[in-house]
Structure formats: C-alpha cells, structure tokens
C-alpha positions as CSV (number, residue, x, y, z in Angstrom):
1,T,161.3,137.3,-68.1
2,N,163.2,134.7,-66.2
3,R,161.3,132.9,-63.5
4,G,164.3,131.1,-62.2
5,L,166.1,134.3,-61.5
6,Q,163.2,135.9,-59.7
7,L,162.9,132.7,-57.5
8,Q,166.6,132.8,-56.8
9,A,166.3,136.6,-55.9
10,G,163.5,135.6,-53.4
11,I,165.8,133.0,-51.8
12,V,168.7,135.5,-51.7
13,G,166.5,138.2,-50.3
14,A,165.2,136.0,-47.6
15,A,168.6,134.6,-46.7
16,S,170.1,138.3,-46.5
17,C,167.5,139.1,-44.0
18,I,168.3,136.2,-41.7
19,V,172.0,136.8,-42.0
20,A,171.3,140.4,-41.0
21,L,170.6,138.8,-37.5
22,E,174.3,138.9,-37.0
23,N,174.1,142.6,-36.2
24,M,171.4,141.8,-33.7
25,C,173.0,139.1,-31.8
26,P,174.7,141.2,-29.2
27,M,171.3,143.0,-28.6
28,L,169.5,139.8,-28.0
29,L,172.0,138.3,-25.8
30,K,172.1,141.6,-23.8
31,D,168.4,141.4,-23.2
32,Y,168.3,137.8,-22.2
33,T,171.5,136.9,-20.3
34,S,173.7,138.4,-17.7
35,M,176.8,138.4,-19.5
36,S,179.2,141.4,-19.5
37,N,179.8,143.4,-22.7
38,A,183.1,141.6,-23.2
39,E,181.5,138.2,-22.9
40,I,178.7,139.2,-25.3
41,G,181.2,140.4,-27.8
42,M,183.1,137.1,-27.7
43,V,180.0,134.9,-27.7
44,A,178.2,136.7,-30.5
45,T,181.0,135.7,-32.9
46,V,179.2,132.2,-33.1
47,F,177.0,133.7,-35.8
48,P,179.8,134.6,-38.4
49,A,181.9,131.5,-37.2
50,S,178.9,129.3,-38.0
51,V,178.3,130.9,-41.4
52,L,182.1,130.2,-42.0
53,C,181.7,126.6,-41.1
54,G,178.8,126.4,-43.5
55,V,180.7,128.0,-46.3
56,L,183.5,125.5,-45.8
57,F,181.4,122.3,-45.2
58,T,178.2,122.5,-47.2
59,P,179.7,123.0,-50.8
60,Q,181.8,119.9,-50.3
61,V,178.7,117.7,-49.5
62,Y,176.6,119.5,-52.2
63,A,179.3,118.9,-54.9
64,R,179.4,115.1,-54.2
65,M,175.7,114.8,-54.9
66,T,175.0,113.4,-58.3
67,T,171.4,114.0,-58.7
68,S,169.4,117.3,-58.6
69,Y,166.9,115.7,-56.2
70,A,169.6,114.9,-53.7
71,K,171.0,118.4,-53.9
72,V,167.7,120.0,-53.4
73,M,166.8,117.6,-50.5
74,F,170.1,118.7,-49.0
75,E,169.2,122.4,-49.4
76,L,166.0,121.9,-47.9
77,A,167.3,120.2,-45.0
78,L,169.7,123.0,-44.3
79,Q,166.8,125.5,-44.5
80,S,164.7,123.2,-42.3
81,S,167.3,123.1,-39.6
82,A,167.5,126.8,-39.6
83,L,163.8,127.1,-39.4
84,I,163.6,125.0,-36.4
85,A,166.4,126.7,-34.7
86,M,164.7,130.0,-35.4
87,I,161.4,128.8,-34.0
88,G,163.3,127.5,-31.0
89,L,165.0,130.8,-30.6
90,G,161.7,132.4,-30.6
91,V,160.2,130.2,-27.9
92,L,163.4,130.9,-25.8
93,T,162.8,134.6,-25.8
94,T,159.2,134.2,-24.7
95,L,160.8,133.2,-21.2
96,R,161.9,135.5,-18.7
97,P,165.5,136.9,-18.9
98,G,168.0,134.5,-17.1
99,D,165.5,131.5,-17.2
100,V,167.6,129.8,-20.0
101,H,171.3,129.2,-20.1
102,P,173.2,131.4,-22.7
103,L,174.2,128.1,-24.4
104,G,170.6,127.7,-25.6
105,Y,170.6,130.9,-27.6
106,I,174.2,130.3,-28.9
107,V,173.1,126.9,-30.2
108,C,170.1,128.2,-32.0
109,L,172.0,131.1,-33.5
110,G,174.6,128.8,-34.6
111,F,172.2,126.4,-36.4
112,V,170.5,129.4,-38.1
113,A,173.6,130.7,-39.4
114,F,174.9,127.4,-40.7
115,G,171.8,126.7,-42.4
116,M,171.9,130.0,-44.3
117,A,175.6,129.8,-45.6
118,L,174.8,127.8,-48.7
119,N,172.0,130.0,-50.0
120,Y,173.6,133.2,-49.1
121,Y,177.2,132.7,-50.3
122,I,177.4,129.5,-52.6
123,K,174.2,129.1,-54.6
124,P,173.7,132.7,-56.0
125,G,177.2,132.5,-57.7
126,M,176.4,129.2,-59.2
127,H,173.1,130.4,-60.6
128,C,174.5,133.5,-62.0
129,L,177.3,131.5,-63.9
130,E,174.6,129.8,-66.0
131,F,173.8,133.1,-67.7
132,G,177.3,133.2,-69.6
133,E,178.2,136.7,-70.7
134,D,175.2,138.1,-68.6
135,C,176.3,136.7,-65.4
136,A,177.5,140.1,-64.1
137,T,174.1,141.5,-64.6
138,A,172.3,138.5,-62.9
139,S,174.9,138.8,-60.0
140,S,174.2,142.5,-59.6
141,I,170.4,142.0,-59.5
142,L,170.8,139.3,-56.8
143,D,173.1,141.6,-54.8
144,C,170.8,144.5,-55.0
145,V,167.8,142.4,-53.9
146,G,169.8,141.0,-51.1
147,Q,171.1,144.3,-49.6
148,L,167.7,145.9,-49.9
149,A,166.0,143.0,-48.3
150,S,168.6,143.2,-45.4
151,V,168.0,146.9,-44.9
152,L,164.2,146.6,-44.9
153,F,164.3,143.7,-42.5
154,Q,166.4,145.7,-40.0
155,L,164.4,148.7,-40.4
156,A,161.2,146.6,-39.7
157,A,162.8,145.1,-36.6
158,A,163.5,148.8,-35.4
159,R,160.0,149.6,-36.1
160,I,158.8,146.7,-34.2
161,F,160.9,147.7,-31.2
162,A,159.8,151.2,-31.3
163,Q,156.2,150.2,-31.1
164,G,156.8,148.3,-28.0
165,G,157.4,144.9,-29.7
166,K,159.5,142.2,-28.4
167,W,162.1,139.6,-29.8
168,P,159.4,137.0,-30.4
169,E,157.9,139.2,-33.1
170,V,161.1,139.7,-34.9
171,L,162.0,136.2,-34.8
172,A,158.6,135.2,-36.0
173,V,159.3,137.5,-39.0
174,G,162.5,135.5,-39.6
175,S,160.6,132.2,-39.4
176,I,158.3,133.4,-42.1
177,L,161.2,134.5,-44.3
178,I,162.8,131.1,-44.0
179,M,159.4,129.5,-45.0
180,I,159.5,131.7,-48.1
181,M,163.0,130.4,-48.9
182,V,161.7,126.8,-48.7
183,I,158.7,127.6,-51.0
184,C,161.0,129.4,-53.5
185,T,163.5,126.5,-53.4
186,I,160.8,124.1,-54.1
187,L,159.5,126.3,-57.0
188,L,163.0,126.8,-58.4
189,F,163.7,123.0,-58.4
190,C,160.4,122.4,-60.3
191,E,161.1,125.1,-62.7
192,R,164.5,123.9,-63.6
193,N,163.4,120.3,-63.9
194,G,160.5,120.8,-66.4
195,L,157.8,120.4,-63.8
196,L,156.3,123.8,-64.5
197,H,154.7,124.7,-67.8
198,G,156.1,121.6,-69.6
199,K,159.7,122.9,-69.9
200,A,162.1,120.2,-70.8
201,K,164.8,119.3,-68.3
202,G,168.1,121.0,-69.0
203,D,166.3,123.5,-71.4
204,H,167.4,127.0,-70.4
205,S,166.1,128.9,-73.3
206,G,165.1,132.3,-72.5
207,D,167.4,132.3,-69.4
208,T,169.2,135.4,-70.4
209,V,169.1,138.7,-68.7
210,H,169.8,141.2,-71.4
211,V,168.5,144.5,-69.8
212,G,167.6,145.8,-73.3
213,G,165.7,142.6,-74.4
214,N,164.1,141.7,-70.9
215,W,163.2,145.4,-70.2
216,R,160.2,144.0,-68.2
217,L,162.4,142.4,-65.8
218,A,164.8,145.4,-65.5
219,M,161.7,147.6,-64.8
220,R,160.6,145.2,-62.0
221,F,163.8,145.3,-60.1
222,A,164.0,149.1,-60.6
223,L,160.4,149.6,-59.2
224,L,161.4,147.2,-56.2
225,A,164.5,149.4,-55.7
226,A,162.4,152.6,-55.8
227,A,159.7,151.2,-53.5
228,A,162.4,149.9,-51.0
229,V,164.1,153.3,-51.0
230,M,160.7,155.1,-50.4
231,A,160.0,152.6,-47.6
232,C,163.2,153.3,-46.1
233,L,162.8,157.1,-45.9
234,L,159.3,156.8,-44.7
235,A,160.2,154.4,-41.8
236,S,163.1,156.6,-40.9
237,T,160.9,159.7,-40.8
238,Q,158.3,157.9,-38.6
239,M,161.0,156.5,-36.3
240,E,162.4,160.1,-36.0
241,S,158.8,161.6,-35.3
242,A,158.2,159.0,-32.6
243,M,161.6,159.8,-30.9
244,V,160.6,163.6,-30.9
245,A,157.1,162.9,-29.6
246,R,158.1,160.6,-26.8
247,P,159.7,163.1,-24.6
248,L,156.9,165.4,-25.1
249,E,154.3,162.8,-24.1
250,E,156.4,161.8,-21.0
251,A,156.6,165.5,-20.0
252,V,152.9,165.9,-20.3
253,A,152.1,162.7,-18.4
254,A,154.6,163.6,-15.6
255,P,152.8,164.7,-12.4
256,P,153.5,168.2,-11.3
257,R,156.1,168.9,-8.6
258,A,155.1,169.9,-5.2
259,P,155.9,173.5,-4.4
C-alpha cells in the first residue's frame, strides 16, 4: 500500500470539508448579521474569491521555493492561518448576533478559504503526477475521498443543527479537521524525505497504484465509500424521522384551547 497516497487523501478529505463551508456562508451571515438577502448574496462571494486568489498566488510562491523544507513550511503556514481564522470565526459566533461588524466574519472566512486553496486545488494534482501511468487512478481516489468527506461534513453539520446545536460546534469540527491536515502534512513530509521507516530520500519504490497489484488499497477505499454511503443514508433517515416527529411533539405539548 502507498502511505503517501493515504496521507494525501487525508489532507484532501479535510480540505474538501473546509471548502464545503462555501455552501454555508450565507446561512452564517444570515444568523449573525442584519444584512439583507441581496447583501448576503454579494458578500458571501468572498469565500470563492479568496479561494481564487489562493489558486493564483500560492502556486507562484510555492514554485519558487527550492527546498522541500521551505515548501512544507509554506504549506503549514497557510494551514495555520486557516486554523487561526477558523478558531476566530468560532469565537465570533459565540457572541450575540449584531455584536460584531460583518467585516469580522468576512475577514475570517477569507483567510480560511485562502489557506485551503493550495491543498485543495494544487497539491493533489502534483502528487498524482508522480504515479506516471497510474496518475488517473490516484486522482480518482483522491477525488472520491474529497467528495465523500464533503458530503459527510455537510450532513454532520445538518445533524448538529437538527439536534439544537449552534455554529460554534460546527466550526469546532472544522478546526479539528484543519489540525488533521497539519498532522497529515507533517507525516507526508517525513514519509517523502526518508524520516519514516528508513526510506531514502527520493526513493519512490512501491509508489504505484495498480488496483490489481495493490488490491488491499483498493479494498480500503471501497470499504470507505460503502461506509460513507451507509452513513449518508442513516443520517438522512434519522433527519427525516426527526422532522416527522417534531410536529407531533409540538402538537402534544400545545395547551388545549379554551372552548
């Protein structure tokens, strides 16, 4: 099995979950600001705009770095800035709506999006190219993991809200995911530079993704996909049951009308 690909899949999965916050930006701004729907629709574009800036800017800096140490430090700096912004956003959501200027939320969302651009759009493709003729297989594995992780994160957020949870809990999950990204990035750097298991630097032996030869790796991702689908179905069923049961509970709890 290829540990590098597995670590990269962990990074891509976590980054996909954070980028999925783009779909929740209007909800967050609606809950904590007094802006109109038109203003929220315009302001919420800060997230994809920040991702675009990251895609245009960070690869230029990354390509000019000559050592692997400098590259991984730059990558960790971007992830750390996103983590700080995510924690700051979580702190802001603990305050009452209207206590913070909308610019505070916008800045935090922008830094989160900017910090994810390199790991979400650039690094996965660079990593897959190292597998030669098997790059398509590696790319499809990373895409599947990313999409499944994004779906599960949004279902988990919906589950938190359905159980009466608030935004700080959702953003705390996002902070944990960025921490997982940092850990996987460090482990991937150690793996690729021979700091784990005595592998020589630049030695990519075994770094192939032949589905027939590495059937264990294929089975792992197949089981992961099956587990994710089952979790999605279970979460959807539970949410549907909760939506049906809530009106019944409200009707039972309602006081009888006076004749």
